[in-house]
MIMAR-195382 format. One record per residue: residue in one letter; chain; x, y, z of N, C-alpha, C, CB in turn. Coordinates in nm, 2 decimals, m for minus. Atoms other than C-alpha are relative to their C-alpha. Glycine has a CB too. Layout:
BEGIN
(A, A, (X, Y, Z), (X, Y, Z), (X, Y, Z), (X, Y, Z)) ...
END
This chain:
BEGIN
(M, A, (0.14, 0.03, 0.05), (1.13, 0.41, 0.47), (m0.05, 0.12, m0.08), (m0.09, m0.03, 0.12)) (T, A, (0.06, m0.10, 0.08), (0.93, 0.60, 0.22), (m0.14, 0.03, 0.06), (m0.01, m0.04, m0.15)) (N, A, (0.14, m0.03, m0.06), (0.63, 0.78, 0.36), (m0.09, 0.02, m0.12), (0.00, 0.13, 0.09)) (L, A, (0.10, m0.01, 0.11), (0.31, 0.81, 0.16), (0.01, 0.13, m0.08), (m0.14, m0.02, 0.06)) (R, A, (m0.01, m0.13, 0.07), (0.36, 1.17, 0.08), (0.10, m0.01, m0.12), (0.04, 0.12, 0.09)) (N, A, (m0.10, 0.02, 0.11), (0.67, 1.07, m0.12), (m0.06, m0.10, m0.10), (0.13, m0.06, 0.06)) (C, A, (0.06, 0.09, 0.09), (0.47, 0.78, m0.27), (m0.10, 0.08, m0.09), (m0.07, m0.11, 0.07)) (L, A, (0.10, m0.07, 0.07), (0.19, 1.02, m0.37), (0.07, 0.10, m0.10), (m0.09, 0.08, 0.09)) (D, A, (m0.08, m0.09, 0.09), (0.45, 1.27, m0.51), (0.05, m0.07, m0.12), (0.11, 0.07, 0.08)) (T, A, (m0.06, 0.07, 0.11), (0.59, 1.00, m0.73), (m0.10, m0.09, m0.07), (0.12, m0.08, 0.04)) (A, A, (0.10, 0.08, 0.06), (0.27, 0.82, m0.81), (m0.05, 0.06, m0.13), (m0.12, m0.02, 0.09)) (S, A, (0.04, m0.05, 0.13), (0.19, 0.85, m1.18), (m0.06, m0.12, m0.08), (0.12, 0.06, m0.07)) (I, A, (0.07, 0.09, 0.08), (m0.02, 0.68, m1.44), (0.02, 0.04, m0.15), (m0.15, m0.01, 0.03)) (Y, A, (m0.01, m0.02, 0.15), (0.03, 0.64, m1.82), (m0.14, m0.02, m0.05), (0.10, m0.09, m0.07)) (V, A, (0.14, 0.01, 0.05), (m0.31, 0.72, m1.98), (m0.01, 0.01, m0.15), (m0.08, 0.12, 0.06)) (G, A, (0.03, 0.01, 0.15), (m0.39, 0.61, m2.33), (m0.15, m0.02, m0.01), (0.08, m0.11, m0.07)) (T, A, (0.14, 0.04, 0.02), (m0.72, 0.50, m2.48), (0.00, m0.13, m0.08), (m0.08, 0.11, m0.08)) (Y, A, (0.02, 0.13, 0.07), (m0.85, 0.17, m2.61), (m0.01, 0.02, m0.15), (m0.12, m0.07, 0.05)) (A, A, (0.01, m0.03, 0.15), (m0.94, 0.33, m2.95), (0.14, 0.02, m0.06), (m0.09, 0.12, m0.02)) (K, A, (m0.14, m0.02, 0.05), (m0.58, 0.45, m3.00), (0.07, m0.13, 0.00), (0.07, 0.11, 0.08)) (Y, A, (m0.07, 0.13, m0.02), (m0.44, 0.12, m2.88), (m0.05, m0.10, m0.11), (m0.02, m0.06, 0.13)) (N, A, (0.05, 0.09, 0.10), (m0.67, m0.08, m3.11), (0.04, 0.04, m0.15), (m0.15, m0.01, 0.01)) (N, A, (m0.04, m0.05, 0.13), (m0.56, 0.14, m3.40), (0.16, 0.00, m0.01), (m0.05, 0.14, m0.03)) (G, A, (m0.14, 0.02, 0.01), (m0.19, 0.06, m3.33), (0.08, 0.12, 0.06), (0.04, m0.01, m0.14)) (S, A, (m0.07, m0.12, m0.06), (m0.10, 0.38, m3.13), (0.00, m0.02, 0.15), (m0.07, 0.13, m0.04)) (L, A, (m0.01, 0.00, m0.14), (0.03, 0.39, m2.78), (0.00, 0.14, 0.05), (0.13, m0.07, 0.04)) (F, A, (0.00, m0.13, m0.04), (m0.02, 0.76, m2.76), (m0.07, 0.02, 0.13), (m0.06, 0.09, m0.11)) (G, A, (0.05, m0.03, m0.13), (m0.08, 0.88, m2.41), (0.10, 0.09, 0.07), (m0.03, m0.13, 0.08)) (K, A, (m0.09, m0.08, m0.07), (0.10, 1.06, m2.14), (0.01, m0.04, 0.15), (m0.04, 0.15, 0.00)) (W, A, (m0.02, 0.02, m0.14), (0.24, 1.01, m1.79), (m0.07, 0.12, 0.08), (0.14, m0.02, 0.04)) (L, A, (0.06, m0.10, m0.08), (0.02, 1.20, m1.54), (0.04, m0.02, 0.14), (m0.15, 0.01, m0.02)) (N, A, (m0.04, 0.01, m0.14), (0.16, 1.27, m1.19), (m0.12, 0.03, 0.09), (0.12, 0.09, 0.03)) (L, A, (0.12, m0.03, m0.08), (m0.12, 1.24, m0.93), (0.02, 0.12, 0.08), (m0.03, m0.12, 0.09)) (S, A, (m0.02, m0.12, m0.09), (0.04, 1.51, m0.72), (m0.02, 0.13, m0.08), (0.14, 0.00, 0.06)) (D, A, (0.02, m0.12, 0.08), (m0.01, 1.76, m1.01), (m0.15, 0.04, 0.00), (0.04, m0.02, m0.14)) (Y, A, (0.15, m0.03, 0.00), (m0.39, 1.75, m0.95), (m0.05, m0.01, 0.14), (m0.08, m0.11, m0.09)) (S, A, (0.05, m0.01, m0.13), (m0.58, 1.84, m0.64), (m0.10, m0.10, 0.04), (m0.06, 0.14, 0.03)) (D, A, (0.10, 0.10, m0.03), (m0.85, 1.58, m0.67), (m0.03, m0.08, m0.13), (m0.13, 0.07, 0.05)) (F, A, (0.03, 0.09, 0.11), (m1.00, 1.31, m0.89), (m0.06, 0.08, m0.12), (m0.10, m0.11, 0.04)) (E, A, (0.06, m0.07, 0.11), (m1.21, 1.56, m1.09), (0.10, 0.07, m0.09), (m0.11, 0.10, 0.05)) (E, A, (m0.10, m0.07, 0.08), (m0.91, 1.76, m1.19), (0.09, m0.09, m0.08), (0.09, 0.08, 0.10)) (L, A, (m0.07, 0.10, 0.07), (m0.72, 1.45, m1.29), (m0.08, m0.05, m0.12), (0.03, m0.12, 0.09)) (Q, A, (0.09, 0.05, 0.10), (m1.02, 1.33, m1.49), (m0.01, 0.10, m0.12), (m0.14, m0.03, 0.05)) (Q, A, (0.00, m0.11, 0.10), (m1.04, 1.67, m1.67), (0.13, 0.00, m0.08), (m0.02, 0.14, 0.07)) (A, A, (m0.13, 0.01, 0.07), (m0.67, 1.64, m1.76), (0.00, m0.12, m0.10), (0.12, m0.01, 0.10)) (M, A, (0.00, 0.12, 0.09), (m0.73, 1.29, m1.91), (m0.09, 0.03, m0.12), (m0.06, m0.12, 0.08)) (Y, A, (0.09, m0.03, 0.11), (m1.02, 1.42, m2.12), (0.07, 0.10, m0.09), (m0.13, 0.06, 0.05)) (E, A, (m0.07, m0.10, 0.08), (m0.81, 1.72, m2.24), (0.11, m0.07, m0.08), (0.06, 0.11, 0.09)) (L, A, (m0.10, 0.07, 0.07), (m0.53, 1.48, m2.33), (m0.05, m0.07, m0.12), (0.07, m0.10, 0.10)) (H, A, (0.06, 0.08, 0.11), (m0.76, 1.27, m2.55), (m0.12, 0.07, m0.05), (m0.03, m0.14, 0.05)) (S, A, (0.11, m0.08, 0.05), (m0.98, 1.55, m2.67), (m0.03, m0.03, m0.15), (0.02, 0.15, 0.02)) (D, A, (0.02, 0.03, 0.14), (m0.94, 1.42, m3.03), (m0.10, m0.12, m0.01), (0.13, m0.04, m0.06)) (E, A, (0.10, 0.10, 0.00), (m1.19, 1.14, m2.93), (m0.12, 0.05, 0.07), (0.05, m0.13, 0.08)) (Q, A, (0.12, m0.05, m0.05), (m1.55, 1.21, m2.87), (m0.04, m0.06, 0.14), (m0.12, m0.04, m0.09)) (N, A, (0.03, 0.07, m0.13), (m1.60, 0.96, m2.58), (0.12, m0.09, 0.03), (m0.13, m0.07, 0.00)) (P, A, (m0.12, 0.09, m0.01), (m1.25, 0.83, m2.49), (m0.02, m0.10, 0.11), (0.12, 0.09, 0.04)) (E, A, (0.01, 0.10, m0.10), (m1.24, 0.50, m2.31), (0.15, m0.02, 0.05), (m0.05, m0.14, m0.06)) (F, A, (m0.13, m0.01, m0.04), (m0.93, 0.54, m2.10), (0.06, m0.14, 0.03), (0.01, 0.09, 0.13)) (M, A, (m0.08, 0.12, m0.02), (m0.66, 0.28, m2.08), (0.12, 0.04, 0.09), (0.04, m0.08, m0.13)) (F, A, (m0.12, m0.03, m0.09), (m0.41, 0.29, m1.79), (0.10, m0.11, m0.02), (m0.05, 0.00, 0.16)) (Q, A, (m0.09, 0.10, 0.05), (m0.12, 0.12, m1.95), (0.12, m0.02, 0.09), (0.05, 0.05, m0.14)) (D, A, (m0.11, 0.02, m0.09), (0.14, 0.16, m1.68), (m0.03, 0.10, 0.12), (0.14, 0.03, m0.06)) (Y, A, (0.01, m0.08, m0.12), (0.17, 0.31, m1.33), (0.12, m0.01, 0.09), (m0.13, m0.03, 0.08)) (E, A, (m0.10, 0.01, m0.11), (0.40, 0.39, m1.04), (m0.07, 0.01, 0.13), (0.11, 0.12, m0.02)) (C, A, (0.06, 0.01, m0.13), (0.31, 0.32, m0.68), (m0.10, m0.12, 0.00), (m0.08, 0.13, 0.04)) (P, A, (0.08, 0.12, 0.01), (0.19, m0.04, m0.66), (m0.12, m0.01, 0.09), (0.09, m0.12, 0.02)) (I, A, (0.11, 0.01, m0.10), (m0.04, 0.01, m0.36), (m0.13, 0.04, m0.07), (0.03, 0.09, 0.12)) (L, A, (0.12, m0.04, 0.07), (m0.29, 0.17, m0.60), (m0.07, m0.12, m0.05), (0.03, 0.10, m0.11)) (E, A, (0.06, 0.12, 0.05), (m0.35, m0.16, m0.77), (m0.04, m0.10, 0.11), (0.09, m0.07, m0.10)) (K, A, (0.03, 0.09, m0.11), (m0.34, m0.37, m0.45), (m0.12, 0.04, 0.07), (0.12, 0.00, 0.09)) (L, A, (0.12, m0.04, m0.07), (m0.61, m0.16, m0.30), (m0.12, 0.00, m0.10), (0.02, 0.14, 0.06)) (G, A, (0.11, 0.00, 0.10), (m0.83, m0.20, m0.62), (m0.03, 0.14, m0.05), (m0.12, m0.06, 0.07)) (L, A, (0.03, m0.13, 0.05), (m0.80, 0.17, m0.70), (0.04, 0.03, m0.14), (0.08, 0.10, 0.09)) (L, A, (m0.05, m0.02, 0.14), (m0.64, 0.12, m1.04), (0.02, m0.13, m0.06), (0.13, 0.08, 0.00)) (S, A, (m0.03, 0.12, 0.08), (m0.64, m0.14, m1.31), (0.01, 0.06, m0.14), (m0.12, m0.10, 0.01)) (E, A, (m0.02, m0.04, 0.14), (m0.59, m0.13, m1.69), (m0.12, 0.09, m0.05), (0.02, m0.12, m0.09)) (C, A, (0.12, m0.07, 0.06), (m0.95, m0.01, m1.75), (m0.07, 0.08, 0.11), (m0.09, m0.10, m0.05)) (H, A, (0.07, m0.07, m0.10), (m1.04, 0.16, m1.42), (0.09, 0.08, 0.09), (m0.08, m0.10, 0.08)) (I, A, (m0.07, m0.07, m0.11), (m0.93, 0.43, m1.18), (m0.11, 0.05, 0.09), (0.09, 0.12, m0.06)) (S, A, (0.10, m0.03, m0.10), (m1.13, 0.48, m0.86), (m0.01, 0.15, 0.02), (0.02, m0.07, 0.13)) (K, A, (0.02, m0.14, m0.04), (m1.28, 0.82, m0.79), (0.04, 0.03, 0.14), (m0.15, 0.05, m0.02)) (D, A, (m0.04, m0.01, m0.14), (m1.18, 0.76, m0.43), (0.15, 0.00, 0.02), (m0.06, m0.11, 0.08)) (I, A, (m0.14, 0.02, m0.01), (m0.81, 0.74, m0.51), (0.07, 0.11, 0.09), (0.06, 0.01, m0.14)) (Y, A, (m0.06, m0.11, m0.08), (m0.72, 1.08, m0.36), (m0.04, m0.01, 0.15), (m0.04, 0.14, m0.05)) (E, A, (0.05, 0.01, m0.14), (m0.93, 1.03, m0.04), (0.08, m0.12, 0.07), (m0.15, m0.03, 0.00)) (V, A, (m0.07, 0.11, m0.06), (m0.77, 0.69, 0.02), (0.15, 0.03, 0.03), (m0.01, m0.13, m0.08)) (L, A, (m0.14, m0.03, m0.02), (m0.42, 0.81, m0.03), (0.02, 0.10, 0.11), (0.06, 0.05, m0.13)) (E, A, (m0.01, m0.10, m0.10), (m0.48, 1.11, 0.19), (m0.02, m0.07, 0.14), (m0.10, 0.11, m0.02)) (Q, A, (0.02, 0.07, m0.13), (m0.61, 0.88, 0.47), (0.12, m0.08, 0.04), (m0.13, m0.09, m0.01)) (I, A, (m0.13, 0.07, m0.03), (m0.30, 0.67, 0.45), (0.10, 0.10, 0.04), (0.05, m0.09, m0.12)) (N, A, (m0.10, m0.10, m0.03), (m0.09, 0.98, 0.45), (m0.02, 0.05, 0.15), (m0.01, 0.11, m0.10)) (D, A, (0.03, m0.05, m0.13), (m0.27, 1.10, 0.77), (0.01, m0.10, 0.11), (m0.14, 0.05, 0.00)) (S, A, (m0.01, 0.10, m0.10), (m0.23, 0.77, 0.94), (0.14, 0.00, 0.06), (m0.03, m0.14, m0.05)) (E, A, (m0.13, 0.01, m0.06), (0.06, 0.69, 1.17), (0.10, m0.10, m0.06), (m0.01, m0.03, 0.15)) (H, A, (m0.08, 0.10, 0.06), (0.20, 0.42, 0.95), (0.05, 0.04, m0.14), (m0.08, m0.13, m0.01)) (E, A, (m0.06, m0.02, 0.13), (0.43, 0.42, 0.65), (m0.07, m0.08, m0.11), (0.15, m0.03, 0.00)) (V, A, (0.06, 0.08, 0.11), (0.31, 0.30, 0.31), (0.04, m0.14, m0.01), (0.02, 0.08, m0.13)) (E, A, (m0.05, 0.13, 0.00), (0.53, 0.00, 0.34), (m0.07, m0.10, 0.09), (0.15, 0.00, 0.03)) (V, A, (0.07, 0.08, m0.09), (0.33, m0.13, 0.63), (m0.13, m0.05, m0.07), (m0.04, 0.08, 0.13)) (Y, A, (0.12, 0.04, 0.07), (0.01, m0.13, 0.42), (0.03, m0.09, m0.11), (m0.07, 0.13, m0.05)) (E, A, (m0.04, 0.08, 0.11), (0.19, m0.28, 0.13), (0.04, m0.14, 0.05), (0.12, 0.06, m0.08)) (A, A, (m0.03, 0.13, m0.06), (0.33, m0.56, 0.35), (m0.13, m0.08, 0.04), (0.09, 0.02, 0.12)) (C, A, (0.13, 0.07, m0.04), (m0.02, m0.64, 0.49), (m0.07, m0.05, m0.13), (m0.08, 0.10, 0.08)) (L, A, (0.06, 0.04, 0.13), (m0.16, m0.64, 0.13), (0.07, m0.12, m0.06), (m0.01, 0.12, m0.09)) (D, A, (m0.08, 0.11, 0.06), (0.12, m0.87, 0.02), (m0.04, m0.14, 0.07), (0.15, 0.02, 0.02)) (N, A, (0.05, 0.12, m0.07), (m0.01, m1.12, 0.28), (m0.14, m0.04, m0.04), (0.01, 0.01, 0.15)) (F, A, (0.14, 0.03, 0.02), (m0.38, m1.09, 0.21), (m0.04, 0.01, m0.15), (m0.08, 0.09, 0.08)) (G, A, (0.04, m0.02, 0.14), (m0.38, m0.99, m0.16), (m0.09, 0.13, 0.00), (m0.08, m0.12, m0.06)) (K, A, (0.08, m0.12, 0.01), (m0.63, m0.73, m0.28), (m0.10, 0.01, 0.11), (m0.07, 0.01, m0.14)) (M, A, (0.10, m0.02, m0.11), (m0.85, m0.58, m0.01), (m0.05, 0.14, m0.02), (0.07, m0.02, 0.14)) (D, A, (0.05, m0.14, 0.00), (m1.07, m0.28, 0.03), (0.07, 0.08, 0.10), (m0.15, 0.00, 0.02)) (F, A, (m0.08, m0.08, m0.09), (m0.91, 0.01, 0.20), (m0.04, 0.00, 0.14), (0.00, 0.14, m0.05)) (L, A, (0.05, 0.00, m0.14), (m1.13, 0.02, 0.51), (0.05, m0.12, 0.08), (m0.15, 0.02, 0.01)) (S, A, (m0.04, 0.12, m0.06), (m1.05, m0.34, 0.59), (0.15, 0.00, 0.03), (m0.04, m0.12, m0.08)) (I, A, (m0.14, 0.00, m0.02), (m0.68, m0.31, 0.55), (0.04, 0.11, 0.10), (0.08, 0.02, m0.14)) (Y, A, (m0.03, m0.11, m0.09), (m0.67, 0.02, 0.73), (m0.03, m0.04, 0.15), (m0.08, 0.13, m0.03)) (E, A, (0.04, 0.05, m0.14), (m0.85, m0.13, 1.04), (0.09, m0.11, 0.04), (m0.14, m0.05, 0.00)) (Y, A, (m0.09, 0.11, m0.03), (m0.63, m0.44, 1.02), (0.13, 0.05, 0.05), (0.01, m0.10, m0.12)) (V, A, (m0.13, m0.06, m0.03), (m0.31, m0.24, 1.02), (m0.01, 0.07, 0.14), (0.05, 0.09, m0.11)) (N, A, (0.01, m0.07, m0.13), (m0.43, m0.02, 1.31), (m0.02, m0.09, 0.12), (m0.12, 0.10, m0.01)) (N, A, (0.03, 0.09, m0.11), (m0.54, m0.32, 1.52), (0.11, m0.11, 0.02), (m0.13, m0.06, m0.02)) (F, A, (m0.08, 0.12, m0.01), (m0.28, m0.59, 1.45), (0.15, 0.02, m0.05), (m0.06, m0.10, m0.08)) (Y, A, (m0.14, m0.02, 0.04), (0.05, m0.42, 1.34), (0.08, 0.02, 0.12), (0.01, 0.12, m0.10)) (Y, A, (m0.09, 0.00, m0.12), (0.33, m0.47, 1.59), (0.13, 0.08, m0.02), (0.03, m0.14, 0.04)) (G, A, (m0.12, m0.07, 0.02), (0.62, m0.30, 1.42), (0.09, m0.07, m0.10), (0.07, 0.03, 0.13)) (E, A, (m0.10, 0.06, 0.10), (0.93, m0.37, 1.21), (0.12, m0.05, 0.09), (0.05, 0.11, m0.10)) (Y, A, (m0.11, 0.06, m0.07), (1.20, m0.60, 1.34), (0.09, m0.08, m0.10), (m0.06, m0.11, 0.10)) (S, A, (m0.10, 0.06, 0.09), (1.51, m0.76, 1.19), (m0.01, m0.16, 0.00), (0.14, 0.04, 0.04)) (S, A, (0.01, 0.15, m0.01), (1.42, m1.12, 1.30), (m0.12, m0.04, 0.08), (0.12, m0.06, 0.05)) (D, A, (0.11, 0.05, m0.08), (1.14, m1.33, 1.45), (0.04, 0.00, 0.15), (m0.04, m0.14, m0.04)) (E, A, (m0.05, 0.00, m0.14), (1.36, m1.36, 1.77), (m0.01, 0.14, 0.06), (0.14, m0.06, 0.00)) (D, A, (0.00, m0.13, m0.06), (1.39, m0.99, 1.81), (m0.15, 0.05, 0.02), (0.06, 0.10, m0.10)) (F, A, (0.14, m0.03, m0.02), (1.01, m0.95, 1.76), (m0.05, m0.07, 0.13), (m0.08, m0.04, m0.12)) (V, A, (0.05, 0.07, m0.12), (0.93, m1.22, 2.02), (0.06, 0.05, 0.13), (0.02, m0.15, m0.02)) (Q, A, (m0.06, m0.05, m0.12), (1.18, m1.09, 2.27), (m0.06, 0.13, 0.04), (0.15, 0.01, m0.02)) (E, A, (0.07, m0.13, m0.03), (1.03, m0.74, 2.25), (m0.14, m0.03, 0.05), (0.00, 0.09, m0.12)) (L, A, (0.14, 0.03, m0.04), (0.68, m0.89, 2.27), (0.00, m0.05, 0.15), (m0.06, m0.11, m0.09)) (Y, A, (m0.01, 0.05, m0.14), (0.77, m1.07, 2.59), (0.04, 0.10, 0.10), (0.09, m0.12, 0.01)) (E, A, (m0.05, m0.10, m0.10), (0.96, m0.79, 2.75), (m0.10, 0.11, 0.02), (0.13, 0.06, m0.06)) (N, A, (0.11, m0.10, m0.02), (0.67, m0.55, 2.69), (m0.12, m0.06, 0.07), (m0.04, 0.06, m0.13)) (D, A, (0.11, 0.06, m0.06), (0.42, m0.80, 2.82), (0.02, m0.03, 0.15), (m0.04, m0.13, m0.07)) (I, A, (m0.03, 0.03, m0.14), (0.59, m0.87, 3.15), (0.02, 0.13, 0.07), (0.12, m0.10, 0.01)) (P, A, (m0.01, m0.13, m0.06), (0.53, m0.58, 3.38), (0.13, 0.04, 0.07), (m0.11, 0.01, 0.10)) (F, A, (m0.12, m0.03, m0.07), (0.85, m0.61, 3.58), (0.12, m0.05, m0.07), (0.00, m0.05, 0.14)) (G, A, (m0.11, 0.06, 0.08), (1.07, m0.76, 3.31), (0.03, m0.14, 0.04), (0.12, 0.09, 0.02)) (L, A, (m0.04, 0.14, m0.03), (1.23, m1.10, 3.31), (0.12, 0.01, 0.10), (0.05, m0.07, m0.13)) (P, A, (m0.12, 0.00, m0.10), (1.46, m1.18, 3.61), (0.12, m0.04, m0.08), (m0.03, m0.10, 0.11)) (N, A, (m0.12, 0.02, 0.07), (1.82, m1.20, 3.50), (0.05, m0.15, 0.01), (0.11, 0.08, 0.06)) (F, A, (m0.03, 0.14, m0.01), (1.84, m1.57, 3.60), (m0.08, m0.09, m0.09), (m0.01, m0.05, 0.14)) (V, A, (0.08, 0.08, 0.09), (1.58, m1.68, 3.35), (0.06, 0.01, m0.14), (m0.15, 0.06, m0.01)) (V, A, (m0.07, 0.01, 0.13), (1.73, m1.80, 3.02), (m0.11, m0.05, m0.10), (0.12, m0.09, 0.00)) (I, A, (0.10, 0.04, 0.10), (1.50, m1.82, 2.72), (0.06, m0.03, m0.13), (m0.11, 0.11, m0.02)) (D, A, (m0.05, 0.04, 0.14), (1.57, m2.00, 2.39), (m0.09, 0.08, m0.09), (m0.01, m0.16, m0.02)) (W, A, (0.08, m0.09, 0.08), (1.44, m1.71, 2.18), (m0.03, m0.06, m0.14), (0.07, 0.13, m0.02)) (E, A, (0.03, 0.06, 0.13), (1.47, m1.91, 1.85), (m0.11, m0.10, 0.01), (0.13, m0.07, m0.05)) (A, A, (0.11, 0.09, m0.02), (1.25, m2.19, 1.98), (m0.13, 0.07, 0.03), (0.03, m0.11, 0.11)) (T, A, (0.12, m0.07, m0.04), (1.01, m1.95, 2.14), (m0.06, 0.08, m0.12), (0.03, 0.11, 0.11)) (A, A, (0.05, m0.07, 0.12), (0.99, m1.74, 1.82), (m0.07, m0.10, m0.10), (0.12, 0.07, m0.07)) (R, A, (0.06, 0.10, 0.09), (0.92, m2.06, 1.61), (m0.14, m0.03, 0.05), (0.09, m0.13, 0.00)) (N, A, (0.14, 0.03, m0.05), (0.62, m2.14, 1.84), (m0.09, 0.12, m0.01), (0.01, m0.05, 0.14)) (I, A, (0.08, m0.12, 0.00), (0.49, m1.78, 1.87), (m0.04, 0.04, m0.14), (0.08, 0.11, 0.07)) (M, A, (0.03, m0.04, 0.13), (0.50, m1.72, 1.50), (m0.12, m0.07, m0.07), (0.12, m0.02, m0.09)) (Y, A, (0.13, 0.06, 0.05), (0.20, m1.95, 1.45), (m0.11, 0.10, 0.01), (m0.03, m0.13, 0.08)) (D, A, (0.11, m0.10, m0.02), (m0.01, m1.66, 1.57), (0.03, 0.14, m0.06), (m0.02, 0.02, 0.15)) (Y, A, (m0.04, m0.12, 0.07), (0.17, m1.39, 1.37), (0.05, m0.02, m0.14), (0.11, 0.08, 0.09)) (F, A, (m0.06, 0.01, 0.13), (0.30, m1.32, 1.02), (0.09, 0.11, m0.02), (m0.10, m0.02, m0.11)) (E, A, (m0.10, m0.10, 0.03), (0.59, m1.13, 0.89), (0.02, 0.02, m0.15), (0.14, m0.03, 0.06)) (I, A, (m0.02, m0.03, 0.14), (0.63, m0.96, 0.55), (0.10, 0.12, 0.00), (m0.13, 0.04, m0.07)) (N, A, (m0.10, m0.10, 0.01), (0.95, m0.76, 0.47), (0.04, 0.07, 0.13), (m0.05, 0.10, m0.10)) (G, A, (m0.04, m0.05, m0.13), (1.03, m0.72, 0.84), (m0.11, 0.06, 0.08), (0.11, 0.10, m0.02)) (H, A, (0.12, m0.05, m0.07), (0.68, m0.60, 0.93), (m0.08, m0.11, 0.06), (m0.09, 0.09, m0.10)) (Y, A, (0.07, 0.11, m0.07), (0.50, m0.81, 1.19), (m0.15, 0.04, 0.04), (0.07, m0.03, 0.14)) (F, A, (0.15, m0.02, m0.02), (0.12, m0.85, 1.22), (m0.05, m0.12, 0.08), (m0.07, 0.01, m0.13)) (R, A, (0.07, 0.11, m0.06), (m0.10, m1.06, 1.44), (m0.09, m0.07, m0.10), (m0.09, 0.04, 0.12)) (A, A, (0.07, 0.08, 0.10), (m0.26, m1.34, 1.23), (m0.15, m0.01, 0.04), (0.06, m0.14, m0.02)) 
END
């Protein structure tokens, strides 16, 4: 798994301007978010890059680290001033970035606070199959374990239990 620090280290945006684009130029530059300590420093670098324009209207033509767009922090014409705070909060959480991405894949774009709370309250872990997930769920829920004479059809049980849960890329959440 890739942790967020690695994601932040590799997160980058290609910054051009609409004026240059409209005049047939794709001039811009890849800026690595980890090269700047905060949004203000990043913004200053963008203005310096396009200092040949009086009031540049930035165009974010490409990016690395898809979670930025899924959280609404980045689009072609917008970058949130909260981008560093949000990425740092995810980094400080106990979950890998793939967990947040999996949850966002299910719900689509969401604000960070909502997705953060959802993951912290309803994330159950990563499993290789529904049956493995349900078996662990049952084994952890029964205080003394299942007696060895009880035989459970884990496939049928998983099929029924999964109505209350969802799985994305091996990550399980309560629905």
